[in-house]
C-alpha positions as CSV (number, residue, x, y, z in Angstrom):
1,M,92.5,153.5,73.8
2,I,96.1,154.1,74.6
3,R,97.9,153.3,77.8
4,S,97.7,156.9,79.2
5,E,93.9,156.9,78.6
6,L,93.5,153.6,80.3
7,I,95.5,154.9,83.3
8,Q,93.4,158.0,83.4
9,K,90.1,156.1,83.2
10,I,91.1,153.7,86.1
11,A,92.3,156.7,88.2
12,D,89.0,158.6,87.5
13,E,86.9,155.5,88.5
14,N,89.0,155.0,91.7
15,P,89.5,158.3,93.4
16,H,91.0,156.7,96.5
17,L,94.1,155.6,94.4
18,Y,96.8,158.0,93.4
19,Q,97.4,158.3,89.6
20,R,101.1,157.3,90.1
21,D,99.9,154.1,91.8
22,V,97.5,153.3,89.0
23,E,100.2,153.9,86.5
24,R,102.5,151.5,88.3
25,I,99.8,148.9,88.4
26,V,99.0,149.1,84.7
27,N,102.7,149.1,83.8
28,T,103.3,146.0,86.0
29,V,100.4,144.1,84.4
30,F,101.7,144.8,80.9
31,E,105.3,143.9,81.9
32,E,104.1,140.6,83.4
33,V,102.2,139.7,80.2
34,T,105.2,140.6,78.1
35,D,107.6,138.7,80.3
36,A,105.4,135.6,80.3
37,M,105.0,135.7,76.5
38,S,108.8,136.2,76.0
39,R,109.2,132.9,78.0
40,G,106.8,131.2,75.6
41,D,104.0,131.0,78.1
42,R,100.3,131.6,77.4
43,V,98.5,134.4,79.2
44,E,94.7,134.0,79.6
45,L,92.4,136.8,80.9
46,R,89.0,135.1,81.5
47,G,86.2,136.7,79.5
48,F,88.7,138.9,77.5
49,G,91.0,136.6,75.7
50,A,94.3,134.7,75.5
51,F,97.7,135.9,74.4
52,S,100.2,133.3,73.1
53,V,103.2,133.1,70.9
54,K,103.2,131.4,67.5
55,Q,106.3,130.4,65.5
56,R,106.5,131.3,61.8
57,D,108.8,129.0,59.8
58,S,111.5,130.4,57.6
59,R,110.4,130.9,54.0
60,V,111.4,132.5,50.7
61,G,109.9,135.9,50.3
62,R,110.0,138.6,47.7
63,N,111.2,142.2,47.8
64,P,108.1,144.1,46.5
65,R,110.2,146.9,45.1
66,T,112.8,145.0,43.2
67,G,111.0,141.6,42.8
68,E,114.2,139.9,44.1
69,T,113.7,136.8,46.2
70,V,115.0,137.0,49.8
71,Q,115.2,134.4,52.6
72,V,113.0,135.3,55.6
73,E,114.2,133.8,58.9
74,E,111.9,131.9,61.3
75,K,110.4,134.2,63.9
76,H,108.0,134.2,66.9
77,V,105.0,136.5,66.7
78,P,102.3,137.4,69.3
79,F,98.9,136.0,68.8
80,F,95.6,137.0,70.5
81,K,92.4,135.0,70.6
82,T,89.3,136.7,71.9
83,G,87.3,135.2,74.8
84,K,83.7,134.2,74.4
85,L,82.4,137.1,76.6
86,L,84.3,139.7,74.5
87,R,83.2,138.1,71.3
88,D,79.6,138.1,72.4
89,R,79.7,141.8,73.6
90,L,81.2,142.8,70.2
91,N,78.4,141.1,68.4
92,G,75.7,142.6,70.7
93,K,74.7,139.3,72.4
94,A,75.6,140.3,76.0
């Protein structure tokens, strides 16, 4: 599902809301999650999962085309851990 499909689904299920308002709500939620993660905070949505940021140390990598070794700088990457409810639903337990 992409963002526009999510917006459309929420708008269809809530006919009392204008689509532009639903779009603004969805965009605000995504912006807040992004802002929190950029500050290094953890974002937990109960029953769904938790978003956090992990740090990858610098290392020596290899260019696959030339075989030449290259230095890869340290970086921060997003990480998502599923919640128990989501895991159970995916495995047909709930």
